[in-house]
Steps between C-alpha positions, in 0.01 A plus 500: 500500500560279197540549128501260207784458252299295247168544319298231680334235282196535728498845667231413757591542866406139574742375234802728552496477880383136524831391657473751785345475843313831488255647747170567324643467147467878454748693285517879477674759284526877537309726261692830471211675324254425782764506778365172636564128520288275281428129522591318178385170348777471240867597504753616242876555491663833591237580764547482878248299703435478873414162646475360851660159533594272785879472517733487203362376172605448142286611210501220243319566172547456126524782250684665215787748506408868515631665183421866565 
């Protein structure tokens, strides 16, 4: 599970997780209303995401500080 501490300049999965060796490039979040996991195409700060990666990785992306 990962979360972002910045508002990404480009919130697309391919941009934010470009530095990672991920299996399938799929990213999921949990929807409490529907009680199910959902595949996402863009990410935002303050949300938890599930990814499947090979080994340890660093998420390297550009963004702005979250103010609220």
